[in-house]
Structure formats: C-alpha cells, structure tokens
C-alpha positions, 0 to 999 in steps of 0.5 A: 182385776188388779192383783191384790184386789179383794171383793170389798173395795174402798171407794177410793184407790191411791196408786204410786206410779212406779217404774221398776228399779232396773240398773241403768234405767232409773234416776239417770239424771242423778248420774254421774253424781250417783253410780248406776247402782246407787241410782237403782237403790235410791229408786227403790227407796223412793218407791218404798217411802212413797208407798209408806206415805200411802199406807199411812194415809190408809189409817186416816181415810178409806182408801185401797193402796196400789202400785201402778207399775211398768214394765210387765214382768216386774211383779216379783221385784215390786213385791220384794220392795212393797210386800204383799198387802198392796195391789198391783196394777200394770200401767205400761200404756199398751192398751191405750190407743187414744189419739194424742195420748203419748208417753207417760200420759198413756200409763196414767190413763191406763192406770186410771181406767184399770182402777175405775173398772175395778170398782173404785169411784175415785182414784189418785195417781202419785209420783214416786219421785216425791218420797217426803210428800206429807200425808195431809196432802193425800187426806186433802185429795181424798176429801175432794174426791169424796164429795159429790160431782166430777172434778180433777184434783191436781198436785202441782210440782215446783218444776211445772209438772204434777206429783198427784192427779185425782179423778172420778172419771177417765177423762182422756182429754187430760192426757191428750197433747200434753208436752210431758217432762216440761215446765208446762205440764200442769198448766196444760192439764188445767187448760184441758180441764177448763176446755171440758168444763171440769172443776179443778182443785189445786193442792199445795205445791211440792217438789220432785227429786229428779236432778242433782239440785232437787237431790241436794234439797232433799238431803238438806231437808232430811238432815234438818229433820224438816222432812222424813223418808226413812228408806231414802235417808238410809240409802243416802246415808249408805252413800255418805250423803247424809250423816 
C-alpha cells in the first residue's frame, strides 16, 4: 500500500513523477548554464511547485495527491520537500518485466499499476518539469477520467512528449516500444492507443523545462506574471535570473 494512503481513498489519484533531486543527477541539460548545486535546487523547486498545482486541484476535485518517485530510499528527502500530507509511491520500474517496456515507461507503468491496485479507479501521472502547469488542465483531466468507460487522457508537450497521462486501466501497450526522450513519444502513444481501440482525449499543449531555451521561456513568463510558480521563482531569483 502506498505510504500515506488512508482507508478511504478518492476515486482518482494524481501523482507527480519525481526523480529525487540528487547533486549532479538532475537537470543535467541545464548545466553549465546552471551549476550542479543550482540544478539540484531548481529540481527541488520544480517538484514543490508541481505538487502545489496538484494540491490546489484537490480543492476543486476529489483526488488523492501522490509523488511517484525514484530511487528507493529517497523517502525522507521527498518528505522534506513535500511535507507529510501526500502519498509516496515507489516507481523505479523494477517490478515491471513486460517485454518492450523500457526506460521511463517502466516507471510510468509501475506507478499506474501501484495506484490502481491501491483502489483508485483512475490515475494521472504528471511531469515535474512543468511547474507552471495551469490547475484547470488537471481539472479537465479529472472530468474526463470520471466519465464512464475506459480511455486515455494525454497532455502533449510542445517537444513531442507528454506532461500528463491519465488512465483507468494499466494498459502496458501504451508504454511498449516507445522511443522515449524523442519528439515522437506522444504520437507513438496515441498510435498505440488506436491499435487497442482505446479512446484518446488530448488536453492542451504545454511545455517542459529541460533545456536552456525552455528555461529562458520560463524566466520570461515568471517575470511578466503570465505564469506562476513561487518556489521556482524564488530559486531563479537566488541565482540572479529573475528580478
């Protein structure tokens, strides 16, 4: 049972996919623009703000919030970032042995199976690389998952991946033979859904912050006030990147 799960669960579980912020192992594409220490601090800020978005969504819709994390042993570090009022689900992919499911797909499938097994009838897995994601997107995803019938809800990223995947069943096919970290991830996932006759609902496009170009876009949005992410803004201000 996931850490933090109570006897009474909400029908839907929303989990932020999180790699524990470890020095030299996170946000490596943002260095040398940022130092390794700054990259770790920013990773923590992204995670905190992404969790904040899910928590804000909890005020409007009946969902249970989680962090789906890796590696094992990072629980205390994540508690320091997120506090105690959120469930923790290990999603390192180690139990997944489905043929053709590799890389991040193993972690996504692991988290999906774990949360559904805990009693939730629908789940959303959300990237921690989109700290300014609007709450209304999560509300829309929840509305689609709450309707009767099986379906895939996908939030496509502007780089060709996806920032959110919502499911009501653990369809391993959606994670099989996907070319992860490429511009075709979302398209391949949609094609896999079509191959198994699974309805696919597409949400609005958003962006991941994983390179210097997208980081500058984030800085511009925070400075102009068109997007908000308080912990991220504070971190970037401490780096001298936001006034």
